[in-house]
C-alpha positions in Angstrom: -8.4 -3.5 -16.6 -8.6 -3.0 -20.4 -8.4 0.8 -20.1 -5.1 0.3 -18.1 -3.7 -2.1 -20.7 -4.7 0.3 -23.6 -3.2 3.4 -21.8 0.2 2.0 -21.1 2.4 0.3 -23.7 2.5 -3.5 -23.3 6.3 -3.8 -22.3 6.1 -0.9 -19.9 3.0 -2.3 -18.3 4.7 -5.7 -18.0 7.6 -4.2 -16.2 5.5 -2.1 -13.9 3.5 -5.2 -12.9 6.7 -7.2 -12.3 8.3 -4.3 -10.3 5.2 -3.8 -8.0 4.9 -7.6 -7.5 8.5 -7.9 -6.5 8.2 -4.9 -4.1 5.1 -6.4 -2.5 6.8 -9.8 -2.1 10.0 -8.3 -0.6 8.1 -5.8 1.6 5.6 -8.3 2.9 8.2 -10.9 3.7 10.4 -8.3 5.6 7.3 -6.9 7.5 6.1 -10.3 8.6 9.6 -11.4 9.6 10.0 -8.3 11.6 6.7 -8.7 13.5 6.8 -12.4 14.0 9.9 -14.4 15.0 11.0 -17.4 13.0 10.1 -19.7 15.9 6.5 -18.5 15.9 6.1 -19.0 12.1 7.5 -22.4 12.4 5.1 -23.3 15.2 2.3 -22.8 12.8 3.8 -24.7 9.8 1.4 -27.6 10.3 -1.5 -25.4 9.8 0.1 -23.0 7.2 1.3 -25.8 4.9 -2.0 -27.5 4.2 -3.9 -24.2 4.0 -1.4 -22.9 1.5 -1.6 -26.1 -0.5 -5.4 -26.0 -0.6 -5.5 -22.3 -1.6 -2.8 -22.9 -4.1 -4.7 -25.7 -5.8 -7.9 -23.7 -6.0 -6.2 -20.7 -7.4 -4.1 -22.7 -9.9 -7.3 -24.3 -11.2 -9.1 -21.0 -11.6 -6.0 -19.4 -13.2 -5.6 -22.3 -15.7 -9.2 -22.1 -16.7 -9.1 -18.4 -17.3 -5.8 -18.6 -19.2 -7.2 -21.3 -21.5 -10.4 -19.4 -22.2 -8.5 -16.2 -22.8 -6.2 -17.9 -25.2 -9.0 -19.7 -27.1 -10.7 -16.3 -27.5 -7.6 -14.6 -28.7 -7.0 -17.5 -31.2 -10.5 -17.4 -32.4 -10.4 -13.6 -32.9 -7.3 -14.0 -35.0 -8.9 -16.8 -37.1 -12.0 -14.7 -37.6 -10.0 -11.8 -38.9 -8.2 -14.1 -41.4 -11.6 -15.6 -42.5 -13.1 -12.2 -42.9 -10.2 -11.1 -45.1 -10.5 -14.3 -47.2 -14.1 -13.5 -47.9 -13.1 -10.1 -49.2 -10.5 -11.8 -51.4 -13.2 -14.1 -52.7 -15.3 -11.0 -53.6 -12.4 -9.5 -55.6 -12.0 -12.7 -57.5 -15.7 -13.1 -58.2 -15.7 -9.6 -59.7 -13.8 -11.1 -62.7 -17.0 -13.0 -63.7 -19.2 -9.8 -63.6 -19.8 -7.5 -66.6 -16.8 -5.7 -67.7 -18.2 -2.2 -67.0 -19.2 -3.1 -63.5 -15.9 -4.6 -62.3 -14.0 -1.4 -61.7 -17.0 0.0 -59.8 -17.3 -2.8 -57.2 -13.4 -3.0 -56.9 -13.2 0.7 -56.3 -16.0 0.4 -53.6 -14.2 -2.5 -52.0 -10.9 -0.7 -52.0 -12.6 2.3 -50.2 -14.1 -0.1 -47.7 -10.9 -2.0 -46.9 -8.9 1.1 -46.6 -11.4 2.6 -44.1 -11.2 -0.6 -42.1 -7.4 -0.6 -42.0 -6.9 3.2 -41.4 -10.0 4.1 -39.4 -11.6 1.1 -37.8 -8.7 -0.9 -36.7 -7.3 1.8 -34.3 -10.8 1.9 -32.7 -11.0 -1.9 -32.0 -8.9 -1.9 -28.9 -11.4 0.3 -27.1 -14.2 -1.8 -28.7 -15.3 0.9 -31.1 -16.3 0.8 -34.7 -15.9 3.2 -37.6 -18.8 5.1 -39.1 -16.8 5.6 -42.2 -16.4 1.8 -42.7 -20.1 1.4 -42.1 -20.9 3.9 -44.7 -18.5 2.3 -47.2 -20.0 -1.1 -46.5 -23.5 0.2 -47.1 -22.2 1.8 -50.4 -20.9 -1.6 -51.6 -24.3 -3.2 -50.9 -26.1 -0.4 -52.6 -23.9 -0.8 -55.7 -24.4 -4.5 -55.8 -28.1 -4.2 -55.2 -28.5 -2.0 -58.1 -26.5 -4.0 -60.4 -28.3 -5.8 -63.3 -26.2 -8.7 -64.8 -26.3 -9.0 -68.5 -25.4 -12.7 -68.9 -26.1 -16.0 -67.2 -22.4 -16.2 -66.0 -22.7 -12.8 -64.5 -25.8 -13.8 -62.6 -24.0 -16.9 -61.1 -21.0 -14.8 -60.1 -23.3 -12.1 -58.6 -25.0 -14.7 -56.4 -21.7 -16.0 -55.2 -20.6 -12.4 -54.5 -23.6 -11.6 -52.6 -23.2 -14.9 -50.5 -19.6 -13.9 -49.7 -20.6 -10.4 -48.8 -23.1 -11.8 -46.3 -20.5 -14.1 -44.8 -18.0 -11.2 -44.6 -20.7 -9.0 -42.9 -21.2 -11.7 -40.3 -17.5 -12.0 -39.6 -17.2 -8.1 -39.3 -19.9 -8.1 -36.6 -18.1 -11.1 -34.9 -14.8 -9.1 -35.0 -16.6 -6.1 -33.4 -17.9 -8.4 -30.6 -14.5 -10.0 -30.1 -13.1 -6.4 -29.5 -15.8 -5.6 -27.0 -15.9 -8.8 -25.1 -13.4 -9.7 -22.3 -12.9 -11.1 -19.0 -15.5 -9.8 -16.4 -14.4 -7.4 -13.8 -15.5 -9.8 -11.1 -13.0 -12.4 -12.4 -10.2 -9.9 -12.4 -11.0 -9.1 -8.8 -10.9 -12.7 -7.9 -7.6 -13.2 -9.8 -5.9 -10.4 -8.0 -7.3 -11.2 -4.6 -6.3 -14.8 -5.0 -2.7 -13.7 -5.8 -2.6 -11.5 -2.7 -4.0 -14.3 -0.6 -1.4 -16.7 -2.0 1.4 -14.3 -1.3 -0.1 -13.7 2.2 0.3 -17.4 3.0 3.8 -17.4 1.6 4.7 -14.7 4.1 3.7 -16.9 7.0 6.4 -19.4 6.4 9.5 -19.1 8.6 12.7 -20.1 6.8 16.0 -19.9 8.8 17.6 -17.9 6.0 15.8 -14.6 5.3 17.5 -14.2 2.0 16.3 -17.6 0.9 12.7 -16.8 1.9 12.9 -13.4 0.1 14.1 -15.3 -3.0 11.4 -17.9 -2.9 8.6 -15.4 -2.4 10.0 -13.1 -5.1 10.0 -16.0 -7.6 6.4 -17.0 -6.6 5.2 -13.3 -7.1 7.2 -13.1 -10.4 5.5 -16.3 -11.8 2.0 -15.2 -10.8 2.7 -11.8 -12.4 3.8 -13.2 -15.6 0.7 -15.4 -15.8 -1.6 -12.4 -15.0 0.3 -10.4 -17.5 -0.3 -13.0 -20.1 -4.1 -13.0 -19.4 -4.1 -9.2 -19.8 -2.5 -9.5 -23.2 -4.9 -12.3 -24.4 -7.9 -10.5 -22.9 -7.3 -7.5 -25.4 -6.9 -9.3 -28.8 -6.7 -6.0 -30.8 -4.8 -3.9 -28.2 -1.3 -3.4 -27.3 1.9 -4.1 -29.3 1.1 -7.8 -29.4 -2.4 -7.6 -30.6 -4.0 -8.8 -33.9 -3.0 -6.5 -36.8 -4.9 -5.7 -40.0 -2.2 -7.4 -42.0 -4.6 -10.0 -43.7 -6.7 -6.9 -45.0 -3.6 -5.2 -46.3 -2.5 -8.4 -48.1 -6.0 -8.8 -49.7 -5.9 -5.2 -50.8 -2.4 -5.5 -52.3 -3.3 -8.7 -54.2 -6.6 -7.0 -55.5 -4.8 -4.1 -56.8 -2.2 -6.3 -58.5 -5.2 -7.9 -60.3 -6.0 -4.6 -62.1 
């Protein structure tokens, strides 16, 4: 599912899903109406109605649960990105308390790391990948800080705070990579789509006197379910598509840091 979402632009995928759903709704309605007369369909309304209501409630509960979980994961991924960027901003500010000769070194190393995250790692996130270049630059920052010997008590305090922020930023980066790789399980996607097909199948079994009215109602039902499924697709890939989380917080930190020079 994620491969499909990443391979096709988000608006195009949405239009394709809606078009297929509308064709399925119209084709299924016309096929059933042609094979079964209205009087036959009406004769089974006392069974079809309660079954449709039961299936609809079960499917609605499952769909609502998955939408809420997907939205919470998407929102958390965005918050984690902002928090990670904030830690990098703290590291830049803490560098003002380090020795004068060391400041340009750590700032240059941080610049290289953030640039690699924005330019190299972010395009890999939708597919759950990471950047070896970013990993090397992160290790270079750690090596630089590990070899640094502060010359004053103030520098020692700021160094300790810098190391603390670097540890927190490293944890958030690992969390960001996990957020990019995690998603709704394939089994749940199968259940969602099978449930939608079953729902439409029961909708085909109603016999309205007006064929046009039944086509309209079934098409609206298919449209609504498709829009919800499309929303779940968007939320399930927080860093993918045209609606995904961008690297803008990192760009802002980098711009502010360079303005400090």
